[in-house]
ZAMARGU-4260 file (C-alpha; in steps of 0.2 Angstrom, whole numbers, plus 5000, padded with zeros to 4 digits):
<rodrens>
0) 5014/5066/4894 | 5024/5057/4882 | 5020/5045/4869 | 5024/5026/4864 | 5024/5027/4847
5) 5021/5008/4848 | 5006/5013/4858 | 4998/5026/4847 | 4991/5041/4856 | 4981/5035/4871
10) 4990/5021/4885 | 4975/5020/4893 | 4968/5014/4876 | 4983/5003/4872 | 4982/4992/4888
15) 4998/5000/4895 | 4989/4991/4913 | 4992/4974/4903 | 5010/4975/4900 | 5020/4964/4912
20) 5036/4969/4922 | 5049/4962/4908 | 5039/4974/4895 | 5038/4990/4907 | 5055/4986/4912
25) 5061/4987/4892 | 5052/5003/4890 | 5058/5012/4903 | 5076/5007/4898 | 5073/5013/4879
30) 5067/5028/4887 | 5049/5028/4880 | 5041/5033/4895 | 5048/5039/4913 | 5042/5032/4930
35) 5033/5047/4937 | 5023/5044/4918 | 5020/5024/4923 | 5014/5032/4943 | 5004/5042/4936
40) 4995/5028/4924 | 4995/5015/4939 | 4986/5031/4951 | 4974/5034/4939 | 4969/5018/4939
45) 4967/5014/4954 | 4957/5030/4956 | 4946/5024/4942 | 4945/5005/4949 | 4952/5006/4968
50) 4932/5011/4973 | 4923/4994/4966 | 4934/4982/4976 | 4943/4988/4990 | 4960/4982/4989
55) 4970/4995/4996 | 4974/4999/5016 | 4984/5014/5008 | 4989/5025/4992 | 5008/5031/4995
60) 5006/5044/4983 | 5020/5055/4992 | 5033/5040/4994 | 5029/5033/4975 | 5033/5050/4968
65) 5049/5052/4977 | 5054/5034/4971 | 5049/5036/4954 | 5057/5053/4954 | 5073/5045/4960
70) 5074/5033/4946 | 5073/5044/4934 | 5085/5054/4939 | 5097/5038/4941 | 5092/5036/4924
75) 5095/5052/4917 | 5111/5055/4926 | 5116/5037/4919 | 5123/5033/4936 | 5121/5013/4931
80) 5124/5002/4916 | 5112/4988/4919 | 5096/4992/4929 | 5084/4980/4937 | 5072/4973/4930
85) 5062/4980/4944 | 5068/4997/4942 | 5056/5011/4942 | 5039/5002/4942 | 5025/5003/4954
90) 5022/4988/4965 | 5012/4985/4980 | 5013/4975/4999 | 5003/4968/5009 | 4998/4975/5025
95) 5010/4963/5036 | 5026/4971/5028 | 5036/4985/5038 | 5037/5001/5030 | 5047/5015/5038
100) 5035/5032/5042 | 5021/5023/5034 | 5007/5014/5040 | 5009/4996/5044 | 4989/4988/5053
105) 4988/4973/5051 | 4971/4975/5048 | 4969/4974/5066 | 4961/4988/5077 | 4976/4982/5090
110) 4988/4991/5078 | 4979/5005/5073 | 4988/5021/5068 | 5003/5008/5071 | 5020/5017/5060
115) 5035/5006/5058 | 5052/5015/5060 | 5061/5003/5050 | 5057/4995/5034 | 5055/4975/5030
120) 5071/4967/5026 | 5064/4961/5008 | 5056/4980/5008 | 5075/4986/5009 | 5078/4975/4994
125) 5064/4982/4983 | 5073/5001/4986 | 5089/4996/4980 | 5081/4988/4965 | 5073/5005/4963
130) 5055/4998/4965 | 5044/5012/4967 | 5030/5007/4983 | 5012/5012/4976 | 5002/5005/4991
135) 5000/4995/5006 | 4985/4981/5002 | 4971/4975/5012 | 4975/4959/5022 | 4965/4949/5035
140) 4965/4954/5052 | 4985/4949/5055 | 4984/4938/5041 | 4974/4924/5047 | 4956/4920/5041
145) 4943/4934/5046 | 4939/4940/5030 | 4940/4960/5026 | 4930/4968/5014 | 4937/4966/4996
150) 4924/4963/4984 | 4933/4948/4968 | 4932/4956/4955 | 4928/4942/4942 | 4910/4941/4954
155) 4906/4951/4970 | 4896/4939/4977 | 4910/4928/4980 | 4928/4928/4991 | 4942/4935/4983
160) 4952/4924/4995 | 4966/4928/5008 | 4973/4931/5016 | 4983/4941/5004 | 4968/4948/4999
165) 4972/4964/4992 | 4987/4961/4983 | 4979/4946/4973 | 4964/4960/4968 | 4976/4973/4963
170) 4987/4964/4952 | 4973/4956/4943 | 4964/4972/4941 | 4978/4979/4934 | 4979/4993/4947
175) 4996/4986/4949 | 5010/4975/4937 | 5015/4967/4955 | 5011/4962/4973 | 5021/4955/4988
180) 5010/4943/5000 | 5014/4929/5013 | 5006/4913/5015 | 5005/4902/5032 | 4993/4890/5023
185) 4986/4896/5007 | 4986/4914/5007 | 4995/4919/4992 | 4990/4902/4979 | 4972/4903/4984
190) 4967/4921/4982 | 4983/4918/4964 | 4967/4906/4961 | 4951/4914/4964 | 4957/4928/4954
195) 4966/4920/4939 | 4984/4926/4943 | 4999/4919/4947 | 5004/4915/4963 | 5021/4909/4969
200) 5026/4902/4985 | 5045/4900/4985 | 5054/4888/4998 | 5053/4892/5015 | 5069/4899/5020
205) 5073/4908/5004 | 5067/4925/5009 | 5068/4933/5024 | 5053/4938/5034 | 5062/4951/5044
210) 5049/4965/5048 | 5037/4955/5043 | 5023/4954/5055 | 5023/4934/5058 | 5009/4921/5059
215) 5017/4905/5062 | 5036/4905/5061 | 5040/4887/5055 | 5027/4889/5040 | 5027/4909/5037
220) 5033/4914/5017 | 5034/4927/5007 | 5025/4925/4992 | 5023/4934/4973 | 5007/4938/4964
225) 5009/4944/4948 | 5002/4940/4930 | 5014/4929/4922 | 5025/4916/4928 | 5040/4926/4918
230) 5038/4939/4931 | 5038/4931/4945 | 5054/4925/4941 | 5060/4943/4938 | 5054/4948/4954
235) 5061/4932/4965 | 5079/4937/4960 | 5076/4953/4967 | 5072/4949/4984 | 5078/4932/4989
240) 5096/4932/4998 | 5103/4925/5016 | 5097/4937/5033 | 5106/4932/5049 | 5091/4944/5059
245) 5080/4931/5051 | 5083/4913/5062 | 5074/4903/5046 | 5083/4911/5033 | 5092/4898/5024
250) 5112/4900/5020 | 5107/4892/5003 | 5099/4909/4996 | 5114/4915/4994 | 5120/4905/4980
255) 5103/4904/4971 | 5100/4909/4955 | 5088/4909/4941 | 5092/4912/4924 | 5084/4927/4914
260) 5077/4917/4900 | 5067/4903/4908 | 5068/4889/4898 | 5051/4881/4894 | 5056/4866/4892
265) 5044/4851/4890 | 5043/4843/4909 | 5042/4826/4919 | 5026/4829/4927 | 5017/4819/4943
270) 4999/4820/4944 | 4992/4819/4961 | 4976/4813/4958 | 4967/4802/4973 | 4968/4815/4985
275) 4964/4830/4977 | 4954/4823/4963 | 4943/4814/4977 | 4941/4832/4985 | 4938/4844/4973
280) 4919/4848/4964 | 4914/4844/4946 | 4919/4860/4939 | 4938/4859/4945 | 4939/4838/4940
285) 4935/4843/4922 | 4945/4859/4919 | 4958/4848/4927 | 4957/4836/4915 | 4956/4847/4900
290) 4972/4857/4905 | 4980/4839/4907 | 4975/4831/4892 | 4978/4849/4880 | 4998/4847/4890
295) 4999/4827/4885 | 4993/4832/4867 | 5008/4848/4867 | 5021/4831/4871 | 5020/4832/4892
300) 5024/4815/4900 | 5012/4816/4914 | 5008/4801/4926 | 4999/4797/4938 | 5006/4797/4955
305) 5001/4789/4971 | 5009/4796/4986 | 5008/4786/5002 | 5003/4800/5014 | 4985/4804/5024
310) 4984/4820/5018 | 4968/4826/5027 | 4980/4819/5045 | 4994/4835/5038 | 4981/4847/5035
315) 4976/4843/5054 | 4994/4844/5058 | 4998/4860/5048 | 4983/4867/5059 | 4991/4863/5074
320) 5008/4869/5072 | 5002/4884/5065 | 4991/4890/5079 | 5000/4885/5094 | 5016/4896/5083
325) 5001/4911/5081 | 4995/4910/5100 | 5014/4910/5105 | 5017/4925/5096 | 5000/4932/5101
330) 5001/4930/5119 | 5007/4947/5125 | 4993/4956/5114 | 4981/4943/5117 | 4983/4946/5138
335) 4979/4964/5134 | 4967/4966/5122 | 4958/4950/5118 | 4942/4963/5117 | 4949/4969/5100
340) 4949/4954/5091 | 4941/4949/5077 | 4932/4930/5079 | 4939/4920/5069 | 4958/4928/5074
345) 4952/4924/5090 | 4945/4908/5087 | 4961/4903/5081 | 4972/4908/5094 | 4963/4901/5107
350) 4962/4886/5099 | 4981/4887/5097 | 4981/4888/5117 | 4972/4872/5119 | 4984/4862/5111
355) 4995/4850/5121 | 5015/4850/5120 | 5014/4833/5114 | 5000/4835/5100 | 5013/4849/5092
360) 5027/4837/5094 | 5018/4824/5086 | 5013/4836/5071 | 5031/4841/5068 | 5037/4822/5066
365) 5022/4820/5054 | 5029/4835/5045 | 5045/4826/5043 | 5038/4810/5039 | 5026/4821/5023
370) 5042/4830/5018 | 5052/4817/5015 | 5039/4808/5005 | 5038/4823/4994 | 5053/4826/4993
375) 5056/4806/4985 | 5043/4808/4972 | 5057/4819/4963 | 5068/4808/4961 | 5053/4804/4944
380) 5047/4821/4941 | 5049/4838/4940 | 5034/4843/4946 | 5019/4839/4953 | 5002/4842/4948
385) 4987/4845/4955 | 4971/4860/4957 | 4975/4873/4970 | 4958/4872/4975 | 4942/4862/4979
390) 4933/4875/4972 | 4927/4888/4963 | 4927/4904/4975 | 4913/4901/4986 | 4899/4913/4990
395) 4902/4910/5009 | 4909/4927/5012 | 4911/4924/5031 | 4927/4915/5026 | 4943/4914/5014
400) 4940/4898/5004 | 4947/4881/5006 | 4965/4880/5009 | 4967/4863/5011 | 4976/4862/4992
405) 4988/4872/4998 | 4992/4868/5015 | 5004/4849/5010 | 5018/4863/5002 | 5016/4877/5014
410) 5017/4866/5027 | 5031/4855/5022 | 5042/4870/5015 | 5043/4867/4997 | 5040/4879/4983
415) 5024/4880/4974 | 5015/4889/4960 | 4997/4896/4955 | 4996/4898/4937 | 4979/4901/4928
420) 4970/4886/4919 | 4956/4895/4908 | 4938/4901/4915 | 4921/4889/4921 | 4906/4889/4912
425) 4901/4903/4924 | 4915/4913/4918 | 4927/4911/4933 | 4945/4907/4936 | 4952/4889/4937
430) 4970/4886/4943 | 4980/4871/4941 | 4996/4873/4954 | 5013/4865/4953 | 5027/4860/4965
435) 5043/4855/4966 | 5058/4849/4977 | 5065/4863/4987 | 5077/4876/4980 | 5073/4872/4962
440) 5061/4887/4959 | 5071/4888/4943 | 5063/4871/4939 | 5045/4874/4945 | 5047/4889/4935
445) 5053/4883/4918 | 5036/4870/4921 | 5026/4883/4923 | 5030/4892/4910 | 5028/4880/4898
450) 5011/4875/4904 | 5007/4895/4902 | 5012/4895/4884 | 4998/4880/4882 | 4984/4886/4893
455) 4988/4906/4891 | 4986/4919/4905 | 4967/4926/4910 | 4961/4945/4903 | 4959/4957/4915
460) 4942/4953/4924 | 4925/4969/4919 | 4920/4970/4938 | 4903/4968/4941 | 4895/4982/4953
465) 4887/4976/4967 | 4884/4962/4975 | 4875/4950/4965
</rodrens>
């Protein structure tokens, strides 16, 4: 293996896996390491770590080396003058993204052995950008609420969250530099919070969902899991774009831009205290207020904001829409394979079948009301801030955690991001959530980057063996 002069004689001992996507891209561009070598290093990390956390549904060794070799060949032959920031860098996919000739089973017995004959639209974009698929990450069944066997690396007695469970755990444990997931209620930001990493859910319609197994058509959004805000922006740039095959894809995606170098200027922040702090446990309240004081001390303008929204009613409306649409999509499978669904998935589908049309229409109208109120608030603020989750990762392993705090922004299609906010007294990750107006991801990422510069990121968790 070639050595990196700046990193001494042992890449593993010198934290290669802690490097950002941007830093890895620089090393590849400077030819200080090859994509094949990088792929080997991450596969070695997986071999060491995976048995303790169970984050992967499938490791795509052959595909990874094929793509890495092609990337190295492009660089050697100088086929391009400028390379994507993702060129030659390994990543993972939640196992609901179709991958041509590669198993995509959605965590379900119903889809056992399923091999798609084409790639999801976003996978095609990643292929175009030279990304190297290292594996499919474990999801809850059909990206719903039934938890898998994946462990939280900070404390295996607590949930790692879901449904993008394996993606979050693989990134937190440095088995992957980044991974894609999806969010229908809180399935990117909550596992990001519980595992101490960054989770970005872009504006609804910004990223095509063609070839991604659906749950709720009007809520499903592709998201990014990585370890710092700048990487989230680099990855997002590579996967946006209008897709006529996704009927909810926005034409605005074609003109969407983000600068390579985010501007970490001091943001004007609206703090949503009333509902979110009332529903948080004491550790979350303390960490949130402590973080806000640190931001204020560094010059942030933070004003408490009370929105005239019944958040509890909004969450119930979200559930009605989510479960109704889930039942509608699953009806053909349910009629044949009802006995093969796991209990929580079955519970959600049956609940969807029981919803009345009037309840569904009322829920959609309430969503429109919420969205208008939220968008109006951005006349005064760059971003809104609140805790990502109401508490630390729960010890109830029969569920994947509280989705209420992530729900409002997914339901209304607004972009949101979870960023680490230090560790609790018992050394579990804390997290803040930021929200911005639709298609204002650059403003959201700029604010998040500034906050990250104050609060920092979290180290790799020291994996505990077995259940505490």
